[in-house]
C-alpha positions as CSV (number, residue, x, y, z in Angstrom):
1,M,0.0,0.0,0.0
2,I,1.3,3.5,-0.9
3,N,2.5,5.5,2.1
4,Y,1.0,9.0,1.5
5,L,3.4,10.7,3.9
6,K,6.4,9.7,1.8
7,F,5.0,11.6,-1.1
8,K,4.5,15.0,0.6
9,K,8.0,15.9,-0.1
10,Y,7.6,15.6,-3.8
11,S,6.3,18.3,-6.1
12,K,2.9,18.2,-7.8
13,Q,4.8,17.6,-11.1
14,V,6.4,14.4,-9.8
15,L,3.1,13.1,-8.3
16,F,1.3,13.8,-11.6
17,V,3.9,11.9,-13.6
18,L,3.7,8.9,-11.1
19,L,0.0,8.8,-11.3
20,V,0.0,8.9,-15.1
21,S,2.7,6.2,-15.2
22,I,0.4,4.0,-13.0
23,L,-2.5,4.6,-15.2
24,T,-0.4,3.9,-18.4
25,T,0.7,0.5,-16.8
26,F,-2.5,-0.8,-15.4
27,S,-5.3,0.7,-17.5
28,G,-3.8,0.3,-20.9
29,L,-3.6,4.1,-21.6
30,G,-0.4,3.5,-23.6
31,Q,-2.5,1.3,-26.0
32,N,-5.2,3.9,-26.7
33,G,-5.4,7.3,-28.2
34,N,-3.6,8.8,-31.2
35,W,0.1,9.9,-31.5
36,V,0.4,13.5,-32.7
37,G,3.5,15.5,-33.4
38,T,4.2,18.4,-31.1
39,W,7.7,19.3,-32.2
40,S,10.1,18.3,-35.0
41,C,13.1,19.5,-37.0
42,A,14.4,18.5,-40.4
43,P,17.6,16.4,-39.9
44,Y,20.5,16.7,-42.3
45,A,24.3,16.3,-42.3
46,A,26.1,19.0,-40.3
47,G,28.9,19.6,-42.8
48,S,32.5,20.2,-42.0
49,T,32.0,23.6,-40.3
50,N,29.2,22.7,-37.9
51,T,30.4,19.6,-36.2
52,P,30.5,19.4,-32.4
53,P,33.2,21.5,-30.7
54,P,35.7,20.2,-28.2
55,P,35.3,18.3,-25.9
56,Y,33.0,16.7,-28.5
57,L,30.2,14.3,-27.8
58,T,31.8,10.9,-27.6
59,N,31.4,9.7,-23.9
60,N,30.1,13.2,-23.0
61,T,26.8,14.8,-22.3
62,L,24.7,17.1,-24.5
63,R,21.7,19.1,-23.2
64,Q,19.4,20.5,-26.0
65,V,16.4,22.8,-25.6
66,V,13.2,22.8,-27.8
67,R,9.8,24.4,-27.6
68,V,6.9,22.0,-28.1
69,S,3.4,23.1,-29.4
70,I,0.6,21.1,-28.0
71,G,0.8,19.3,-24.6
72,G,-0.1,15.9,-23.3
73,D,0.6,13.5,-20.4
74,T,2.4,10.8,-22.5
75,L,5.1,11.3,-25.0
76,R,7.9,9.7,-27.1
77,L,11.0,11.0,-28.8
78,K,12.6,10.2,-32.1
79,F,16.3,10.2,-32.7
80,S,17.9,10.3,-36.1
81,N,21.2,8.9,-37.5
82,K,20.0,9.1,-41.0
83,T,23.1,10.9,-42.5
84,S,25.8,8.8,-41.0
85,P,27.4,5.6,-42.2
86,Q,28.4,4.8,-38.6
87,A,26.3,3.5,-35.7
88,L,25.2,5.9,-33.0
89,T,25.2,4.9,-29.3
90,L,23.0,6.7,-26.7
91,Q,24.0,5.5,-23.3
92,A,21.3,7.4,-21.4
93,V,18.7,10.1,-22.3
94,N,16.4,12.1,-20.1
95,I,14.0,14.9,-20.4
96,A,13.0,17.7,-18.1
97,V,11.3,21.1,-18.0
98,S,13.8,23.8,-19.1
99,Q,14.2,26.8,-16.8
100,G,16.4,28.7,-19.3
101,G,19.9,28.2,-20.5
102,S,21.3,24.8,-19.4
103,T,19.1,24.9,-16.1
104,I,16.3,22.4,-15.7
105,D,13.6,21.7,-13.1
106,S,15.2,18.6,-11.5
107,T,11.9,17.5,-10.0
108,T,10.7,16.8,-13.6
109,L,13.8,14.7,-14.6
110,T,12.5,11.7,-16.5
111,S,14.5,8.9,-18.0
112,L,13.8,7.6,-21.5
113,K,13.9,3.9,-22.5
114,F,14.2,2.1,-25.7
115,N,12.5,-1.3,-25.7
116,G,12.9,-1.3,-21.9
117,N,16.6,-0.4,-22.0
118,T,18.2,2.9,-21.0
119,A,20.8,2.6,-23.8
120,I,20.4,2.1,-27.5
121,T,22.6,1.8,-30.6
122,I,21.0,3.3,-33.7
123,A,22.2,1.7,-36.9
124,P,23.7,3.7,-39.8
125,F,21.2,5.7,-41.7
126,D,18.4,4.7,-39.3
127,T,16.1,6.3,-36.7
128,Q,14.7,5.1,-33.4
129,V,11.8,6.1,-31.3
130,S,11.8,5.9,-27.5
131,D,9.2,4.0,-25.4
132,A,6.3,6.0,-24.4
133,V,6.8,7.8,-21.1
134,A,4.5,9.7,-18.7
135,F,5.4,13.4,-18.6
136,A,3.2,16.4,-17.8
137,L,3.9,18.3,-21.0
138,K,2.2,21.7,-21.1
139,P,1.4,23.5,-24.4
140,G,4.3,25.7,-25.5
141,M,6.6,24.3,-22.9
142,H,10.4,24.4,-23.3
143,I,11.9,21.0,-22.8
144,A,15.5,20.0,-22.2
145,I,16.7,16.8,-23.8
146,T,19.9,15.5,-22.1
147,T,21.9,12.8,-23.8
148,F,25.0,10.8,-22.6
149,Y,26.7,9.6,-25.7
150,G,28.7,6.5,-26.4
151,N,30.4,6.0,-29.7
152,L,29.2,8.2,-32.6
153,D,30.2,9.7,-35.9
154,E,31.4,13.3,-35.3
155,S,32.5,14.0,-38.8
156,S,30.7,16.2,-41.3
157,N,28.1,13.3,-41.7
158,I,26.8,13.7,-38.1
159,T,23.0,14.1,-38.2
160,S,22.0,17.5,-37.1
161,H,19.8,20.6,-37.5
162,V,22.5,23.3,-37.8
163,A,20.2,26.3,-37.5
164,S,18.6,25.5,-34.2
165,R,18.7,29.3,-33.3
166,T,19.1,27.8,-29.7
167,D,22.2,27.0,-27.6
168,S,23.0,23.5,-26.7
169,Y,25.4,22.6,-23.8
170,I,28.2,20.0,-23.6
171,L,29.9,18.6,-20.4
172,T,32.4,15.9,-20.2
173,G,31.3,12.5,-18.8
174,D,27.8,11.5,-17.7
175,Q,26.2,14.6,-16.4
176,T,22.6,13.7,-17.3
177,S,21.3,14.2,-13.8
178,L,22.7,17.7,-13.2
179,G,20.2,20.5,-12.7
180,I,22.5,23.1,-14.2
181,F,25.6,22.8,-16.3
182,N,28.5,24.9,-14.9
183,N,30.8,26.3,-17.6
184,P,29.6,24.1,-20.4
185,T,30.8,24.3,-24.0
186,I,28.1,25.9,-26.0
187,T,27.1,25.1,-29.5
188,A,24.1,26.7,-31.4
189,H,23.2,23.4,-33.1
190,W,20.9,20.4,-32.5
191,F,22.2,17.0,-33.0
192,H,20.3,13.8,-33.5
193,I,17.0,14.9,-31.9
194,N,14.2,14.7,-34.6
195,A,10.7,14.7,-33.3
196,I,8.4,14.6,-30.2
197,D,5.0,13.0,-30.3
198,V,2.2,13.2,-27.7
199,L,-0.5,10.6,-27.0
200,T,-3.9,12.4,-27.2
201,Q,-7.2,11.3,-26.1
202,E,-9.2,14.0,-27.9
203,P,-9.4,15.1,-31.6
204,S,-5.9,16.5,-32.3
205,A,-3.7,16.9,-35.3
206,C,-0.5,18.6,-36.5
207,I,0.6,21.0,-39.3
208,G,3.8,20.3,-41.1
209,I,5.6,23.4,-42.6
210,L,8.0,22.7,-45.4
211,G,10.2,25.6,-46.3
212,D,13.6,27.3,-46.4
213,S,15.4,29.8,-44.3
214,I,12.5,32.1,-43.7
215,T,10.7,29.2,-42.0
216,D,13.9,28.1,-40.4
217,G,14.2,31.5,-38.7
218,Y,17.2,33.2,-40.4
219,G,18.6,36.1,-38.4
220,L,17.1,34.9,-35.1
221,S,19.2,33.8,-32.1
222,G,19.2,33.4,-28.4
223,G,16.8,30.5,-28.1
224,L,13.7,32.7,-28.0
225,Q,11.7,30.4,-30.2
226,N,10.4,33.3,-32.2
227,R,10.4,32.0,-35.8
228,W,7.1,32.6,-37.6
229,P,6.0,29.0,-37.0
230,D,6.5,29.5,-33.3
231,I,4.3,32.6,-33.4
232,F,1.7,30.8,-35.4
233,S,1.8,27.9,-32.9
234,Q,1.0,30.2,-30.1
235,Q,-1.9,31.7,-32.0
236,L,-3.3,28.3,-32.5
237,L,-2.9,27.5,-28.8
238,N,-4.7,30.7,-27.8
239,D,-7.8,29.8,-29.9
240,S,-10.2,27.3,-28.4
241,R,-11.0,25.9,-31.9
242,T,-7.3,25.1,-32.7
243,K,-5.6,24.5,-29.3
244,N,-5.1,20.9,-30.1
245,I,-3.2,21.6,-33.3
246,G,0.5,21.0,-33.2
247,V,3.1,22.7,-35.4
248,L,6.2,21.1,-36.8
249,N,8.9,23.4,-38.4
250,L,10.6,21.5,-41.2
251,G,12.4,24.4,-42.7
252,I,16.0,24.2,-43.9
253,G,17.9,27.3,-44.7
254,G,19.5,27.6,-48.2
255,S,17.5,24.6,-49.5
256,T,15.4,24.4,-52.7
257,L,12.0,22.8,-53.3
258,I,13.2,21.0,-56.4
259,G,16.2,19.6,-54.6
260,S,15.9,19.2,-50.9
261,G,12.1,19.5,-50.7
262,I,11.3,16.8,-53.2
263,G,14.0,14.6,-51.7
264,R,12.7,14.8,-48.1
265,Y,9.0,15.6,-48.0
266,K,7.9,12.1,-47.6
267,D,10.1,11.5,-44.5
268,D,9.9,15.0,-43.1
269,L,6.2,15.6,-43.8
270,L,4.0,12.7,-44.7
271,A,5.5,10.3,-42.1
272,Q,4.8,12.6,-39.2
273,A,2.4,11.2,-36.6
274,G,-1.1,12.8,-36.7
275,I,-0.4,15.1,-39.6
276,K,-3.5,16.6,-41.1
277,Y,-2.3,19.8,-42.7
278,I,0.7,21.0,-44.7
279,I,1.9,24.5,-45.4
280,L,4.3,24.7,-48.4
281,F,6.3,27.8,-48.2
282,Y,9.1,27.1,-50.7
283,G,10.6,28.5,-53.9
284,T,12.7,31.5,-53.2
285,N,16.0,29.6,-53.6
286,D,14.7,27.7,-56.6
287,I,14.1,31.0,-58.3
288,Y,17.7,32.2,-57.4
289,S,18.9,29.0,-58.9
290,N,17.2,29.9,-62.1
291,A,14.4,27.3,-61.9
292,S,11.5,28.1,-64.1
293,A,7.9,28.6,-62.8
294,D,6.9,25.3,-64.5
295,E,9.6,23.4,-62.7
296,I,8.5,24.8,-59.3
297,I,4.9,24.2,-60.0
298,K,5.7,20.6,-61.1
299,A,7.2,20.0,-57.7
300,Y,4.2,21.5,-56.0
301,H,2.0,19.2,-58.0
302,K,3.8,16.1,-56.8
303,I,3.6,17.1,-53.1
304,I,0.0,18.1,-53.4
305,T,-1.0,14.8,-55.1
306,D,0.8,12.7,-52.4
307,A,-0.7,14.7,-49.5
308,R,-4.2,14.5,-50.9
309,A,-3.7,10.7,-51.3
310,Q,-3.3,10.6,-47.5
311,N,-6.3,12.9,-46.9
312,I,-4.0,15.8,-45.8
313,K,-5.0,19.3,-46.6
314,I,-2.2,21.3,-48.2
315,Y,-2.0,25.1,-48.3
316,G,0.4,27.1,-50.4
317,A,2.1,30.2,-49.1
318,T,3.0,32.8,-51.7
319,I,6.7,33.6,-52.2
320,T,7.7,36.9,-50.5
321,P,9.5,39.8,-52.3
322,F,13.2,40.0,-52.6
323,K,14.0,43.0,-54.6
324,G,17.1,44.7,-53.0
325,S,18.8,41.3,-52.3
326,G,21.2,39.3,-54.4
327,H,18.3,37.0,-55.4
328,Y,16.6,39.7,-57.4
329,S,16.6,40.1,-61.1
330,K,13.8,41.1,-63.5
331,A,13.7,37.5,-64.8
332,H,13.5,36.1,-61.3
333,E,10.7,38.5,-60.5
334,I,8.7,37.3,-63.4
335,V,9.0,33.7,-62.1
336,R,8.0,34.8,-58.6
337,K,4.8,36.5,-59.9
338,D,4.0,33.5,-62.1
339,V,4.4,31.0,-59.3
340,N,2.4,33.3,-56.9
341,E,-0.4,33.6,-59.5
342,W,-0.5,29.7,-59.7
343,I,-0.6,29.4,-55.8
344,R,-3.5,31.9,-55.7
345,T,-5.5,30.1,-58.4
346,P,-8.4,28.2,-56.8
347,G,-8.2,24.4,-56.9
348,N,-4.4,24.2,-57.1
349,F,-3.8,24.1,-53.4
350,D,-6.7,23.5,-50.9
351,A,-6.2,27.2,-49.9
352,Y,-3.4,29.8,-50.0
353,I,-1.8,32.0,-47.4
354,D,-0.7,35.2,-48.9
355,F,2.7,36.0,-47.2
356,D,3.6,38.1,-50.3
357,K,0.8,40.5,-49.7
358,I,1.5,40.6,-45.9
359,L,5.1,41.7,-46.3
360,R,5.3,43.7,-49.6
361,D,5.7,47.4,-49.7
362,P,2.5,48.9,-51.3
363,A,4.7,51.6,-52.9
364,D,7.0,49.0,-54.4
365,P,5.4,45.4,-54.3
366,E,8.6,43.8,-55.4
367,K,10.2,44.7,-52.1
368,I,9.6,43.8,-48.5
369,L,8.3,46.8,-46.5
370,K,11.4,48.3,-44.9
371,N,10.0,48.0,-41.3
372,Y,9.8,44.2,-41.7
373,T,13.0,43.2,-43.4
374,E,16.4,42.0,-42.2
375,D,18.2,42.1,-45.5
376,W,15.6,42.6,-48.3
377,L,15.3,38.8,-48.5
378,H,14.4,37.6,-44.9
379,P,12.0,39.3,-42.5
380,N,13.3,40.8,-39.3
381,I,11.8,39.9,-35.9
382,E,8.8,42.1,-36.5
383,G,8.3,40.5,-39.9
384,Y,8.4,37.0,-38.5
385,V,5.8,38.0,-35.9
386,L,3.6,39.6,-38.6
387,L,3.8,36.4,-40.7
388,G,3.0,34.1,-37.7
389,K,0.0,36.2,-36.7
390,S,-1.3,36.6,-40.3
391,V,-2.3,33.0,-40.9
392,N,-6.1,32.4,-41.0
393,L,-6.8,30.0,-38.1
394,N,-10.2,29.0,-39.8
395,L,-8.1,26.9,-42.2
396,F,-7.2,24.6,-39.2
397,S,-10.5,24.3,-37.3
398,M,-11.0,20.7,-36.4
399,K,-14.7,21.2,-36.4
400,E,-14.7,22.7,-39.9
401,N,-12.3,20.3,-41.7
């Protein structure tokens, strides 16, 4: 019989996690409900200039911080080794509520397991998902994922998301239980973490956003989680109609739709748990690479067709202006206008989101309004906020779709 007095010293968070764990074990909660994505990033090889700094990761500990979208009481994490020809060993992984920087709420520290084991070796070019674990995940919460590594590939092939816009923290040895890292090595990259799913007992879904550096948050830093998809996510959470809709940011800076996008959309988008909506905001770099409007539209068609085959609604976002940047030429502007006209044409996408109209200067529609631009190609912070707040939430109402 449980001695109640022994539990008084624990926090409400710990008691909640314990109770959910008991329910999961004895009532079959882990076998019911639907898995839905609450956070993800697009994995790719780090390249030679973005590998882990000394003391490196082998036999050391890395703490990484992410912001989730929707909450839940049971979750699982996906780790990726998809770009490396060498096996990846995780000796121990835990999660906890982040309190900023490398500091965590130690009372929320929760160990992850893989097929019942605390350690796992992930094969070359493979991914692995943790066992379901009870955790009181609140909407919009910042979570610290702390990993004690074994052997791994730390070359340019290491699987990462270079543009995390968020500091990660390295300490030597196994430091997974520390509440705060003292004098860690800091690197502004994510490594190996790929997705977080929550188990939901009510109608829920997620939105996958496929895009380039504007979606990836170019120009932002400091771990503020203020990319336009983060702002959009908070708008959804604030609305009773859409509070159960997660947002997955699958942008990669510098990438093209015809290259990276077509090569990765099935894994990065269509394979996500609980995905019901896609926003496709891609094409700026294709235009810069001299792709034609027909080539870009052909790529849109392919993704649209596959999304609709899975009963996923897909919305196109118009390509924003770039006059004043190195991407601009008269020929490139013609392509941008032709593509945007196709995006706006009824029936091509299920609906469109007019980011071009939101950002452009009424006095010169080929340029971003000066108040909202970083470099005439990317928005500044105010521009990202404007984009995130401009999306019509009616497109994502569970009752209307």
